ZALO-329894 format. One record per residue (C-alpha): residue number from 1; y, z, x. Coordinates in steps of 0.5 Angstrom, whole numbers. Last residue first. Example, Ala and Ser with C-alpha at 12.3 -4.5 7.8 and 13.67 -1.06 7.14 Angstrom:
REM residues 2
{r 2, {-2, 14, 27}}
{r 1, {-9, 16, 25}}
//
This chain:
REM residues 564
{r 564, {-28, -69, -9}}
{r 563, {-25, -74, -4}}
{r 562, {-28, -73, 3}}
{r 561, {-25, -69, 9}}
{r 560, {-29, -69, 15}}
{r 559, {-25, -75, 19}}
{r 558, {-19, -71, 18}}
{r 557, {-16, -66, 13}}
{r 556, {-15, -59, 16}}
{r 555, {-8, -59, 17}}
{r 554, {-6, -57, 24}}
{r 553, {-5, -65, 26}}
{r 552, {-8, -68, 32}}
{r 551, {-15, -70, 28}}
{r 550, {-11, -73, 23}}
{r 549, {-7, -77, 28}}
{r 548, {0, -76, 29}}
{r 547, {6, -80, 27}}
{r 546, {10, -83, 33}}
{r 545, {17, -81, 36}}
{r 544, {23, -80, 30}}
{r 543, {17, -79, 25}}
{r 542, {14, -73, 29}}
{r 541, {21, -69, 28}}
{r 540, {21, -70, 21}}
{r 539, {14, -69, 20}}
{r 538, {15, -62, 24}}
{r 537, {21, -60, 20}}
{r 536, {17, -61, 13}}
{r 535, {11, -58, 16}}
{r 534, {15, -51, 17}}
{r 533, {18, -51, 11}}
{r 532, {12, -51, 7}}
{r 531, {8, -57, 4}}
{r 530, {6, -59, -3}}
{r 529, {2, -65, -4}}
{r 528, {-4, -64, 1}}
{r 527, {-8, -59, -3}}
{r 526, {-15, -57, 0}}
{r 525, {-21, -55, -4}}
{r 524, {-26, -51, 0}}
{r 523, {-33, -52, 2}}
{r 522, {-36, -46, 6}}
{r 521, {-39, -47, 13}}
{r 520, {-44, -42, 16}}
{r 519, {-44, -36, 21}}
{r 518, {-41, -38, 28}}
{r 517, {-41, -32, 33}}
{r 516, {-36, -26, 34}}
{r 515, {-39, -20, 38}}
{r 514, {-35, -14, 39}}
{r 513, {-38, -8, 44}}
{r 512, {-36, -1, 42}}
{r 511, {-32, 5, 44}}
{r 510, {-28, 8, 38}}
{r 509, {-26, 4, 32}}
{r 508, {-20, 5, 27}}
{r 507, {-21, 1, 21}}
{r 506, {-17, -5, 18}}
{r 505, {-19, -10, 12}}
{r 504, {-13, -16, 13}}
{r 503, {-18, -21, 15}}
{r 502, {-22, -17, 20}}
{r 501, {-18, -11, 23}}
{r 500, {-18, -7, 29}}
{r 499, {-14, 0, 31}}
{r 498, {-16, 3, 38}}
{r 497, {-20, 9, 39}}
{r 496, {-21, 11, 47}}
{r 495, {-25, 8, 52}}
{r 494, {-29, 1, 54}}
{r 493, {-28, -3, 48}}
{r 492, {-32, -9, 50}}
{r 491, {-30, -16, 47}}
{r 490, {-34, -22, 46}}
{r 489, {-32, -29, 43}}
{r 488, {-37, -35, 42}}
{r 487, {-35, -42, 40}}
{r 486, {-29, -41, 45}}
{r 485, {-22, -43, 45}}
{r 484, {-17, -40, 50}}
{r 483, {-12, -34, 53}}
{r 482, {-6, -37, 50}}
{r 481, {-1, -32, 51}}
{r 480, {4, -33, 44}}
{r 479, {10, -37, 45}}
{r 478, {17, -34, 43}}
{r 477, {23, -35, 39}}
{r 476, {19, -38, 33}}
{r 475, {21, -33, 28}}
{r 474, {14, -31, 27}}
{r 473, {13, -31, 35}}
{r 472, {19, -26, 36}}
{r 471, {16, -21, 31}}
{r 470, {9, -21, 34}}
{r 469, {13, -20, 41}}
{r 468, {17, -14, 38}}
{r 467, {10, -11, 36}}
{r 466, {7, -12, 43}}
{r 465, {5, -16, 48}}
{r 464, {1, -21, 45}}
{r 463, {-5, -24, 46}}
{r 462, {-9, -31, 44}}
{r 461, {-16, -33, 42}}
{r 460, {-17, -39, 38}}
{r 459, {-24, -40, 35}}
{r 458, {-28, -46, 35}}
{r 457, {-33, -49, 31}}
{r 456, {-29, -55, 29}}
{r 455, {-29, -55, 22}}
{r 454, {-22, -51, 20}}
{r 453, {-19, -55, 26}}
{r 452, {-14, -54, 32}}
{r 451, {-11, -58, 37}}
{r 450, {-11, -56, 44}}
{r 449, {-4, -54, 46}}
{r 448, {3, -58, 49}}
{r 447, {9, -53, 49}}
{r 446, {15, -53, 45}}
{r 445, {12, -52, 39}}
{r 444, {15, -45, 38}}
{r 443, {8, -41, 37}}
{r 442, {3, -47, 36}}
{r 441, {-3, -42, 36}}
{r 440, {1, -37, 32}}
{r 439, {3, -41, 26}}
{r 438, {6, -36, 22}}
{r 437, {6, -36, 15}}
{r 436, {4, -28, 13}}
{r 435, {2, -26, 19}}
{r 434, {-3, -32, 21}}
{r 433, {-3, -39, 20}}
{r 432, {-8, -45, 23}}
{r 431, {-14, -42, 21}}
{r 430, {-20, -39, 25}}
{r 429, {-16, -34, 30}}
{r 428, {-18, -29, 35}}
{r 427, {-12, -24, 36}}
{r 426, {-11, -19, 42}}
{r 425, {-6, -14, 43}}
{r 424, {-2, -9, 47}}
{r 423, {-2, -14, 53}}
{r 422, {-1, -13, 61}}
{r 421, {-5, -20, 63}}
{r 420, {-12, -21, 62}}
{r 419, {-17, -24, 66}}
{r 418, {-22, -28, 62}}
{r 417, {-30, -26, 63}}
{r 416, {-34, -32, 62}}
{r 415, {-40, -32, 57}}
{r 414, {-37, -37, 52}}
{r 413, {-30, -33, 52}}
{r 412, {-31, -26, 55}}
{r 411, {-26, -21, 54}}
{r 410, {-26, -13, 57}}
{r 409, {-22, -8, 54}}
{r 408, {-19, -1, 56}}
{r 407, {-14, -3, 62}}
{r 406, {-12, -10, 58}}
{r 405, {-10, -5, 52}}
{r 404, {-5, -2, 57}}
{r 403, {0, 0, 50}}
{r 402, {-3, 0, 43}}
{r 401, {1, 6, 41}}
{r 400, {8, 3, 43}}
{r 399, {12, 9, 40}}
{r 398, {19, 5, 39}}
{r 397, {16, -2, 37}}
{r 396, {11, 1, 33}}
{r 395, {16, 4, 28}}
{r 394, {19, -3, 27}}
{r 393, {12, -5, 26}}
{r 392, {11, 0, 21}}
{r 391, {18, -1, 17}}
{r 390, {16, -9, 17}}
{r 389, {9, -8, 14}}
{r 388, {13, -3, 9}}
{r 387, {18, -9, 7}}
{r 386, {12, -14, 6}}
{r 385, {9, -10, 1}}
{r 384, {15, -8, -3}}
{r 383, {17, -16, -3}}
{r 382, {9, -17, -5}}
{r 381, {10, -12, -11}}
{r 380, {6, -7, -14}}
{r 379, {5, -3, -8}}
{r 378, {8, 4, -11}}
{r 377, {2, 4, -16}}
{r 376, {-3, 5, -10}}
{r 375, {0, 11, -8}}
{r 374, {-5, 15, -3}}
{r 373, {-10, 8, -2}}
{r 372, {-3, 4, -1}}
{r 371, {-1, 9, 5}}
{r 370, {-8, 8, 8}}
{r 369, {-8, 1, 8}}
{r 368, {-1, 0, 11}}
{r 367, {-2, 5, 17}}
{r 366, {-9, 1, 18}}
{r 365, {-5, -6, 17}}
{r 364, {1, -4, 22}}
{r 363, {-5, -2, 27}}
{r 362, {-8, -8, 26}}
{r 361, {-2, -12, 28}}
{r 360, {-1, -7, 34}}
{r 359, {-7, -8, 37}}
{r 358, {-14, -11, 36}}
{r 357, {-15, -17, 32}}
{r 356, {-20, -21, 28}}
{r 355, {-18, -28, 24}}
{r 354, {-18, -32, 18}}
{r 353, {-25, -33, 15}}
{r 352, {-29, -27, 18}}
{r 351, {-35, -24, 15}}
{r 350, {-37, -17, 18}}
{r 349, {-43, -14, 21}}
{r 348, {-43, -6, 23}}
{r 347, {-49, -5, 28}}
{r 346, {-55, -2, 26}}
{r 345, {-56, 5, 29}}
{r 344, {-61, 7, 34}}
{r 343, {-57, 5, 40}}
{r 342, {-51, 9, 38}}
{r 341, {-48, 11, 45}}
{r 340, {-43, 5, 44}}
{r 339, {-41, 2, 37}}
{r 338, {-44, -5, 36}}
{r 337, {-39, -9, 32}}
{r 336, {-42, -16, 30}}
{r 335, {-37, -20, 27}}
{r 334, {-40, -26, 24}}
{r 333, {-36, -33, 23}}
{r 332, {-34, -38, 17}}
{r 331, {-32, -45, 19}}
{r 330, {-29, -49, 13}}
{r 329, {-31, -56, 11}}
{r 328, {-26, -60, 7}}
{r 327, {-26, -62, -1}}
{r 326, {-20, -66, -3}}
{r 325, {-15, -63, -9}}
{r 324, {-13, -68, -14}}
{r 323, {-16, -64, -20}}
{r 322, {-15, -58, -17}}
{r 321, {-7, -60, -17}}
{r 320, {-8, -61, -25}}
{r 319, {-11, -54, -26}}
{r 318, {-5, -51, -22}}
{r 317, {0, -55, -26}}
{r 316, {-3, -53, -33}}
{r 315, {-3, -46, -30}}
{r 314, {5, -47, -30}}
{r 313, {9, -47, -24}}
{r 312, {14, -41, -21}}
{r 311, {9, -36, -24}}
{r 310, {10, -32, -17}}
{r 309, {5, -35, -13}}
{r 308, {5, -34, -5}}
{r 307, {4, -38, 1}}
{r 306, {2, -44, -1}}
{r 305, {-4, -48, -4}}
{r 304, {-4, -53, 2}}
{r 303, {-11, -50, 5}}
{r 302, {-7, -47, 11}}
{r 301, {-3, -43, 6}}
{r 300, {-8, -41, 2}}
{r 299, {-12, -38, 8}}
{r 298, {-5, -34, 10}}
{r 297, {-4, -31, 4}}
{r 296, {-1, -25, 7}}
{r 295, {1, -21, 1}}
{r 294, {-4, -23, -4}}
{r 293, {-3, -27, -11}}
{r 292, {-5, -34, -8}}
{r 291, {-8, -39, -13}}
{r 290, {-14, -41, -8}}
{r 289, {-20, -46, -9}}
{r 288, {-27, -46, -7}}
{r 287, {-32, -51, -8}}
{r 286, {-39, -49, -12}}
{r 285, {-46, -48, -9}}
{r 284, {-51, -50, -14}}
{r 283, {-55, -54, -9}}
{r 282, {-56, -48, -5}}
{r 281, {-59, -43, -10}}
{r 280, {-65, -41, -5}}
{r 279, {-63, -34, -6}}
{r 278, {-60, -33, 1}}
{r 277, {-56, -39, -1}}
{r 276, {-53, -35, -7}}
{r 275, {-51, -29, -3}}
{r 274, {-47, -34, 2}}
{r 273, {-43, -36, -5}}
{r 272, {-42, -28, -6}}
{r 271, {-39, -27, 1}}
{r 270, {-35, -33, -1}}
{r 269, {-32, -29, -7}}
{r 268, {-31, -23, -3}}
{r 267, {-27, -27, 3}}
{r 266, {-23, -30, -3}}
{r 265, {-21, -23, -5}}
{r 264, {-19, -21, 2}}
{r 263, {-15, -27, 3}}
{r 262, {-11, -25, -4}}
{r 261, {-12, -26, -11}}
{r 260, {-14, -32, -16}}
{r 259, {-20, -35, -14}}
{r 258, {-21, -42, -17}}
{r 257, {-28, -44, -17}}
{r 256, {-30, -51, -17}}
{r 255, {-37, -53, -20}}
{r 254, {-40, -60, -20}}
{r 253, {-45, -60, -14}}
{r 252, {-51, -58, -18}}
{r 251, {-50, -59, -26}}
{r 250, {-48, -53, -29}}
{r 249, {-53, -47, -31}}
{r 248, {-53, -44, -24}}
{r 247, {-46, -44, -23}}
{r 246, {-46, -39, -29}}
{r 245, {-49, -34, -24}}
{r 244, {-42, -34, -20}}
{r 243, {-40, -29, -25}}
{r 242, {-45, -24, -23}}
{r 241, {-44, -25, -15}}
{r 240, {-37, -25, -16}}
{r 239, {-37, -18, -19}}
{r 238, {-35, -16, -26}}
{r 237, {-30, -12, -29}}
{r 236, {-25, -11, -24}}
{r 235, {-26, -18, -22}}
{r 234, {-24, -21, -29}}
{r 233, {-27, -27, -30}}
{r 232, {-25, -34, -34}}
{r 231, {-30, -39, -35}}
{r 230, {-33, -36, -41}}
{r 229, {-26, -36, -44}}
{r 228, {-27, -44, -45}}
{r 227, {-20, -46, -42}}
{r 226, {-13, -47, -44}}
{r 225, {-12, -40, -47}}
{r 224, {-17, -37, -43}}
{r 223, {-13, -39, -37}}
{r 222, {-6, -36, -40}}
{r 221, {-10, -30, -41}}
{r 220, {-13, -29, -34}}
{r 219, {-6, -31, -31}}
{r 218, {-3, -25, -34}}
{r 217, {-8, -20, -32}}
{r 216, {-8, -23, -25}}
{r 215, {0, -22, -24}}
{r 214, {-1, -16, -21}}
{r 213, {4, -17, -15}}
{r 212, {-1, -17, -9}}
{r 211, {-8, -17, -12}}
{r 210, {-10, -11, -17}}
{r 209, {-12, -16, -23}}
{r 208, {-17, -20, -18}}
{r 207, {-18, -27, -22}}
{r 206, {-24, -31, -22}}
{r 205, {-23, -38, -25}}
{r 204, {-29, -42, -26}}
{r 203, {-28, -50, -26}}
{r 202, {-32, -55, -29}}
{r 201, {-32, -62, -26}}
{r 200, {-34, -67, -31}}
{r 199, {-32, -74, -28}}
{r 198, {-37, -78, -32}}
{r 197, {-36, -75, -39}}
{r 196, {-38, -69, -42}}
{r 195, {-44, -72, -46}}
{r 194, {-47, -74, -39}}
{r 193, {-47, -67, -37}}
{r 192, {-53, -66, -41}}
{r 191, {-57, -70, -37}}
{r 190, {-55, -67, -31}}
{r 189, {-57, -60, -33}}
{r 188, {-64, -63, -35}}
{r 187, {-64, -65, -28}}
{r 186, {-62, -58, -25}}
{r 185, {-68, -55, -29}}
{r 184, {-68, -50, -34}}
{r 183, {-74, -52, -38}}
{r 182, {-75, -50, -45}}
{r 181, {-67, -52, -47}}
{r 180, {-64, -49, -53}}
{r 179, {-59, -44, -49}}
{r 178, {-57, -51, -45}}
{r 177, {-56, -54, -51}}
{r 176, {-51, -49, -54}}
{r 175, {-48, -48, -47}}
{r 174, {-46, -56, -47}}
{r 173, {-44, -55, -55}}
{r 172, {-38, -50, -53}}
{r 171, {-35, -55, -48}}
{r 170, {-34, -53, -41}}
{r 169, {-27, -55, -39}}
{r 168, {-25, -58, -33}}
{r 167, {-26, -65, -34}}
{r 166, {-23, -64, -41}}
{r 165, {-17, -62, -38}}
{r 164, {-12, -67, -42}}
{r 163, {-15, -65, -48}}
{r 162, {-21, -62, -51}}
{r 161, {-24, -69, -54}}
{r 160, {-23, -66, -61}}
{r 159, {-25, -70, -67}}
{r 158, {-24, -68, -75}}
{r 157, {-17, -71, -75}}
{r 156, {-19, -78, -73}}
{r 155, {-12, -80, -75}}
{r 154, {-8, -74, -77}}
{r 153, {-4, -76, -84}}
{r 152, {-6, -70, -88}}
{r 151, {-4, -66, -82}}
{r 150, {3, -69, -82}}
{r 149, {6, -64, -87}}
{r 148, {4, -58, -83}}
{r 147, {6, -61, -77}}
{r 146, {1, -62, -71}}
{r 145, {0, -59, -64}}
{r 144, {-6, -61, -60}}
{r 143, {-8, -56, -55}}
{r 142, {-15, -59, -54}}
{r 141, {-19, -53, -55}}
{r 140, {-15, -48, -59}}
{r 139, {-12, -54, -63}}
{r 138, {-5, -52, -66}}
{r 137, {-2, -52, -73}}
{r 136, {5, -52, -76}}
{r 135, {9, -46, -79}}
{r 134, {10, -39, -79}}
{r 133, {17, -38, -80}}
{r 132, {24, -39, -76}}
{r 131, {23, -47, -76}}
{r 130, {23, -51, -70}}
{r 129, {15, -50, -69}}
{r 128, {14, -57, -67}}
{r 127, {18, -62, -64}}
{r 126, {17, -70, -67}}
{r 125, {12, -74, -64}}
{r 124, {10, -76, -72}}
{r 123, {3, -76, -71}}
{r 122, {1, -72, -65}}
{r 121, {7, -67, -66}}
{r 120, {11, -64, -60}}
{r 119, {11, -58, -56}}
{r 118, {17, -56, -53}}
{r 117, {15, -48, -54}}
{r 116, {8, -47, -56}}
{r 115, {6, -46, -63}}
{r 114, {6, -39, -66}}
{r 113, {4, -42, -73}}
{r 112, {-3, -44, -76}}
{r 111, {-10, -44, -71}}
{r 110, {-14, -50, -72}}
{r 109, {-21, -51, -68}}
{r 108, {-21, -59, -68}}
{r 107, {-28, -62, -69}}
{r 106, {-33, -64, -63}}
{r 105, {-37, -71, -64}}
{r 104, {-44, -72, -62}}
{r 103, {-46, -76, -68}}
{r 102, {-50, -70, -71}}
{r 101, {-43, -65, -71}}
{r 100, {-43, -60, -65}}
{r 99, {-47, -54, -64}}
{r 98, {-43, -47, -61}}
{r 97, {-42, -43, -55}}
{r 96, {-36, -40, -53}}
{r 95, {-33, -40, -60}}
{r 94, {-26, -39, -60}}
{r 93, {-24, -34, -65}}
{r 92, {-25, -34, -72}}
{r 91, {-20, -31, -77}}
{r 90, {-23, -27, -83}}
{r 89, {-25, -21, -80}}
{r 88, {-21, -20, -74}}
{r 87, {-15, -22, -78}}
{r 86, {-16, -17, -84}}
{r 85, {-17, -11, -78}}
{r 84, {-10, -13, -75}}
{r 83, {-6, -14, -82}}
{r 82, {-3, -7, -82}}
{r 81, {-2, -7, -74}}
{r 80, {2, -14, -74}}
{r 79, {-3, -20, -73}}
{r 78, {-3, -26, -68}}
{r 77, {-8, -31, -67}}
{r 76, {-7, -35, -60}}
{r 75, {-15, -37, -59}}
{r 74, {-16, -34, -53}}
{r 73, {-10, -29, -51}}
{r 72, {-11, -26, -58}}
{r 71, {-4, -23, -60}}
{r 70, {-3, -16, -63}}
{r 69, {2, -12, -67}}
{r 68, {8, -8, -67}}
{r 67, {15, -11, -70}}
{r 66, {11, -18, -72}}
{r 65, {15, -23, -77}}
{r 64, {12, -24, -83}}
{r 63, {7, -29, -85}}
{r 62, {2, -24, -88}}
{r 61, {-4, -26, -84}}
{r 60, {-2, -30, -78}}
{r 59, {3, -25, -77}}
{r 58, {9, -29, -74}}
{r 57, {11, -28, -66}}
{r 56, {17, -26, -62}}
{r 55, {14, -24, -55}}
{r 54, {15, -17, -52}}
{r 53, {21, -14, -56}}
{r 52, {19, -15, -63}}
{r 51, {12, -12, -61}}
{r 50, {5, -14, -57}}
{r 49, {-1, -11, -55}}
{r 48, {-7, -15, -53}}
{r 47, {-13, -18, -57}}
{r 46, {-19, -22, -54}}
{r 45, {-22, -23, -60}}
{r 44, {-29, -21, -62}}
{r 43, {-27, -14, -63}}
{r 42, {-30, -8, -60}}
{r 41, {-26, -7, -54}}
{r 40, {-19, -8, -58}}
{r 39, {-21, -3, -64}}
{r 38, {-22, 2, -58}}
{r 37, {-16, 0, -55}}
{r 36, {-12, 0, -62}}
{r 35, {-15, 8, -63}}
{r 34, {-12, 10, -56}}
{r 33, {-5, 7, -57}}
{r 32, {-5, 10, -64}}
{r 31, {-7, 17, -61}}
{r 30, {-2, 16, -56}}
{r 29, {4, 14, -60}}
{r 28, {2, 20, -65}}
{r 27, {2, 25, -59}}
{r 26, {9, 22, -57}}
{r 25, {12, 22, -64}}
{r 24, {10, 29, -64}}
{r 23, {13, 31, -57}}
{r 22, {19, 28, -59}}
{r 21, {20, 31, -66}}
{r 20, {18, 38, -63}}
{r 19, {24, 37, -57}}
{r 18, {29, 34, -62}}
{r 17, {27, 41, -66}}
{r 16, {28, 45, -60}}
{r 15, {35, 44, -58}}
{r 14, {39, 43, -64}}
{r 13, {35, 49, -67}}
{r 12, {37, 53, -61}}
{r 11, {44, 52, -62}}
{r 10, {44, 53, -69}}
{r 9, {41, 60, -68}}
{r 8, {45, 62, -62}}
{r 7, {51, 60, -66}}
{r 6, {49, 64, -72}}
{r 5, {47, 70, -67}}
{r 4, {55, 69, -64}}
{r 3, {58, 69, -71}}
{r 2, {54, 76, -73}}
{r 1, {56, 79, -67}}
//
């Protein structure tokens, strides 16, 4: 009996002690994490946690290898946990606003160690950062790297010209001078801009950290490293309307805005730009470009920025592409939804950039949206998102919830009633792409159809027979039912509830009247260097016959485009 009690005691001890140790370690880790978050929030540096397994770095204070510590994504300073407070006090971060020297030159701001891979010394042209220790220097503004031994030989070592992207960076001395202005007028900004160079077109980065594959946080840090941190905004912390107020401190017509997110984020930013017009700030309106992080990214695809970004090119190449982009105009539309019977309630008004639809694709978007609202952590990958869309589309092929749409809805194009065949869905398009990369209006491309443009003031209206027909169109096995082009589209839902969506934002709508009219035009940036597989196929077939004119091309550039 005594042996049994002894065995029970040691068995219990072997189980309980590890559990207690694990709970204690977890509590200490949580306490330390909370403490570090509080410290990060109060610091002037943009600290982020790092460790031995995340990114091999050396402490800028004690020169030792970091096991647990933090790095600043603005200036690149790294410190282990014990040296963090000392580094925060003694090592200065990038100054977003500072005076320049009396002769107008800007001094380098050097940070020692942890230089980027494959960086080369500006003096001897040999590779930097090759030794397994804290060594060599990097300028946080122009990204110039220099060996420890070459620092004394550096010519013009006290001058920094902001490097390759000087035309996109807001220098700290510009904001310092703006802050000293007594009269803040556009003419004064233009005078100050002369010190930044003739081709100065600063870029603002607006990133949605919740979009698509959750790359927003990583991109925020990478852009803060290359640009002035004041140019980079997290839309989960600041609205686009507030972020775009920086445009009013810059020369009119010079600013470009890079939106890192999906089509919904782009629409959010464009709505904020429309608000600038209402405030009388038309002259400060920026040109908008896109880094696609969403699921569909049809607007980005139409403007030549690709169907999705997953880090395949560095942010430096993204900025080079922005420098080479062209300005094009894009129509924006007003969607007015007046519910039947609610005469005293103001109609629901939405802005449309891509497309409006009623039917199976809106039903898939509605189901996906409802599922994502319940479990947002599950939808952290573009592949998962598209898989869920596919599953809901397969389900609708069997259930056919939107059948007999032609009996429940009336369609008018420019005031003329259109006779509908037996359809399940109607899609009204403003851009060339739909459904995550499909050219809906063209279909298989085997039938002649009127050309489409982003700036022609026309909408393309098509019908689909169901989810299976949508899938056939996406793989170019079928054509849509082309119902026509129009300046104004009116739909009347006579009975029952139907799923609807505008630019991927779905809802269930009862009997109503929907009117789509032209709202305004936005200035977008178009990138022509990269092409999709569809474009390559079309160009190869076109070269065998004759090259199309710019007006006939589905691409936006044409007579209305201009070099930025």
